[in-house]
TORVEXKOL-80390 format. One record per residue: x, y, z negated of N, C-alpha, C in turn; residue in one letter; residue number from 1; chain. Coordinates in steps of 0.1 Angstrom, whole numbers, padded with zeros to 4 digits. Each point is the difference from the previous one (the first is absolute). Layout:
N
   neast   nnorth     nup   caeast   canorth    caup   ceast   cnorth     cup   rest    nr   kette
       X        Y       Z        X         Y       Z       X        Y       Z      a   NUM       A
...
This chain:
87
   neast   nnorth     nup   caeast   canorth    caup   ceast   cnorth     cup   rest    nr   kette
   -0189    -0210   -0099     0014     -0005    0000    0007     0006    0013      m     1       A
    0012     0005   -0002     0007      0006    0011    0007    -0011    0009      k     2       A
   -0002     0002    0013     0007     -0010    0009    0015     0003    0000      q     3       A
    0008    -0011   -0002     0014      0002   -0001    0007    -0004    0013      t     4       A
   -0007    -0007    0009     0007     -0005    0012   -0009     0003    0012      r     5       A
    0007     0004    0011    -0007      0002    0013    0008    -0008    0010      t     6       A
   -0005    -0002    0011     0007     -0007    0011   -0001     0009    0012      a     7       A
    0012     0001    0007     0000      0008    0012    0010    -0007    0010      h     8       A
   -0005    -0004    0012     0008     -0006    0010    0007    -0013   -0006      k     9       A
   -0007    -0007   -0008     0005     -0013   -0005    0010     0001   -0012      g    10       A
    0001     0011   -0006     0008      0002   -0012   -0008     0005   -0011      i    11       A
    0002    -0006   -0012    -0006      0005   -0012    0008     0011   -0006      f    12       A
   -0007     0011   -0003     0006      0012   -0007   -0007     0001   -0014      y    13       A
    0008     0002   -0010    -0005      0001   -0014    0001     0014   -0005      f    14       A
   -0009     0004   -0008    -0001      0014   -0005    0012     0004   -0008      a    15       A
    0005    -0010   -0008     0011      0003   -0009    0011    -0011    0001      t    16       A
    0012     0003   -0004     0010     -0010    0000   -0003    -0011   -0010      r    17       A
   -0005     0003   -0012    -0004     -0011   -0009   -0011    -0010    0006      p    18       A
   -0009     0006    0008    -0010     -0009    0007    0007    -0009    0009      d    19       A
    0010     0005    0008     0007     -0008    0009    0008    -0011   -0007      a    20       A
    0007     0004   -0011     0007     -0010   -0008   -0008    -0011   -0005      l    21       A
   -0012     0004   -0005    -0009     -0010   -0006   -0004    -0010    0011      t    22       A
   -0004     0005    0012    -0004     -0009    0011    0012    -0009    0004      y    23       A
    0011     0006    0001     0012     -0008    0005    0003    -0011   -0010      a    24       A
   -0001     0003   -0013     0003     -0010   -0010   -0011    -0011    0000      n    25       A
   -0012     0004    0002    -0011     -0010    0000    0000    -0009    0012      q    26       A
    0006     0005    0011     0000     -0008    0012    0014    -0005    0004      h    27       A
    0010     0001   -0010     0013     -0005    0002    0008     0007    0012      q    28       A
   -0003     0013    0002     0007      0007    0010    0012     0007   -0007      h    29       A
    0011     0003    0008     0011      0007   -0006   -0004     0014   -0005      p    30       A
    0006     0005   -0011    -0003      0013   -0005    0011     0010    0003      t    31       A
    0010    -0004    0007     0011      0009    0002   -0002     0009    0012      s    32       A
   -0010    -0003    0009    -0002      0008    0012   -0015     0006   -0001      r    33       A
   -0002     0008   -0010    -0013      0007    0000    0003     0014    0005      i    34       A
   -0006     0003    0011     0004      0013    0007   -0012     0010   -0001      i    35       A
    0004     0012   -0003    -0010      0011   -0001   -0002     0006    0014      a    36       A
   -0013     0001    0004    -0004      0007    0012   -0011     0010   -0003      y    37       A
   -0004     0008    0010    -0010      0010   -0003   -0013    -0007   -0003      e    38       A
   -0003    -0012    0006    -0012     -0007   -0003    0000    -0007   -0013      r    39       A
    0012    -0002   -0006     0001     -0007   -0013    0013    -0009    0000      g    40       A
    0000    -0010   -0009     0011     -0008   -0001   -0002    -0014    0007      y    41       A
    0010    -0004    0008    -0001     -0012    0008    0011    -0010   -0005      a    42       A
   -0004    -0013    0000     0010     -0010   -0004    0006    -0006    0013      i    43       A
    0013     0001    0001     0007     -0006    0012    0006    -0013   -0005      q    44       A
   -0002    -0010    0008     0004     -0014   -0005    0015    -0002    0001      l    45       A
    0007     0007    0009     0015      0000    0000    0004     0012    0009      r    46       A
    0013     0004   -0001     0005      0011    0007   -0002    -0002    0015      k    47       A
   -0006     0010    0007    -0003     -0001    0014   -0011    -0011    0003      s    48       A
   -0007    -0004   -0010    -0010     -0010    0001   -0014     0005    0000      g    49       A
   -0010    -0009    0000    -0014      0004   -0001   -0004     0005   -0013      p    50       A
   -0012     0006    0000    -0006      0006   -0012   -0012    -0009   -0004      y    51       A
   -0003     0000   -0013    -0011     -0008   -0005   -0013     0007    0005      v    52       A
   -0009    -0009    0005    -0013      0005    0004   -0008    -0013    0004      g    53       A
   -0012     0003    0005    -0009     -0012    0003    0005    -0009    0011      p    54       A
    0007     0006    0010     0005     -0009    0011    0013    -0007   -0005      t    55       A
    0008     0006   -0008     0012     -0007   -0005   -0005    -0012   -0009      v    56       A
   -0010     0002   -0008    -0004     -0011   -0009   -0005    -0011    0008      a    57       A
   -0008     0002    0011    -0005     -0011    0008    0012    -0007    0007      a    58       A
    0010     0008    0005     0011     -0006    0007    0009    -0008   -0010      e    59       A
    0001     0004   -0012     0008     -0007   -0010   -0007    -0014   -0003      q    60       A
   -0014     0001   -0002    -0007     -0013   -0002    0002    -0009    0011      r    61       A
   -0001     0004    0013     0001     -0009    0011    0014    -0005    0001      q    62       A
    0010     0009   -0003     0014     -0005    0001    0003    -0011   -0010      a    63       A
   -0006     0001   -0012     0002     -0010   -0010   -0007    -0013    0004      m    64       A
   -0012     0001    0006    -0007     -0012    0005    0009    -0007    0011      i    65       A
    0005     0008    0009     0008     -0005    0011    0012    -0006   -0005      d    66       A
    0007     0006   -0010     0012     -0005   -0005   -0002    -0013   -0008      w    67       A
   -0011    -0001   -0007    -0002     -0012   -0008   -0004    -0011    0010      a    68       A
   -0006     0003    0011    -0004     -0011    0009    0012    -0005    0009      a    69       A
    0011     0007    0000     0011     -0005    0009    0007    -0012   -0006      h    70       A
    0004    -0009    0008     0008     -0012   -0004    0009    -0003    0011      d    71       A
    0009     0009    0003     0009     -0002    0012    0014    -0002   -0004      d    72       A
    0003    -0002   -0013     0014     -0002   -0004    0008     0012   -0001      g    73       A
   -0006     0012    0003     0008      0012   -0001    0001     0005   -0015      i    74       A
    0011     0004   -0004     0002      0004   -0014   -0008     0013   -0003      m    75       A
   -0005     0001   -0012    -0006      0012   -0004    0011     0010   -0004      t    76       A
   -0004     0013   -0001     0011      0010   -0004    0006    -0003   -0013      p    77       A
   -0007    -0006   -0010     0006     -0003   -0013    0010    -0012    0002      d    78       A
   -0004    -0009    0009     0009     -0011    0002    0013     0004    0008      e    79       A
   -0002     0010    0009     0011      0004    0009    0011     0005   -0008      y    80       A
   -0002     0009   -0010     0011      0005   -0008   -0002    -0003   -0014      w    81       A
    0005    -0011   -0004     0000     -0005   -0014    0014    -0003   -0004      h    82       A
    0005     0005   -0011     0014     -0003   -0004    0004    -0014    0000      p    83       A
   -0009    -0009   -0003     0004     -0015    0000    0002    -0005    0013      d    84       A
   -0005     0006    0011     0002     -0005    0013    0011     0007    0008      t    85       A
    0007     0009   -0006     0010      0007    0007    0014    -0006   -0004      q    86       A
    0008    -0001    0010     0014     -0006   -0002    0010     0010   -0003      e    87       A
């Protein structure tokens, strides 16, 4: 079986664009920023943002844990801009 993903400096590179698309869809990452590089195709989470890789996955998990644990009365991004709350 051919390896379709490698990691280099904390970024996953995929052998083909379809491999990157499949991974992005399976892990609910955006598919609009799949960038071709000499090493392969990388998935960027947002413009000028981080790329998918083992370190990003760990950071995302920790951020979700930290976010779920907070109870300081600060509105979430979804609550901050919601059409029903705007005057």
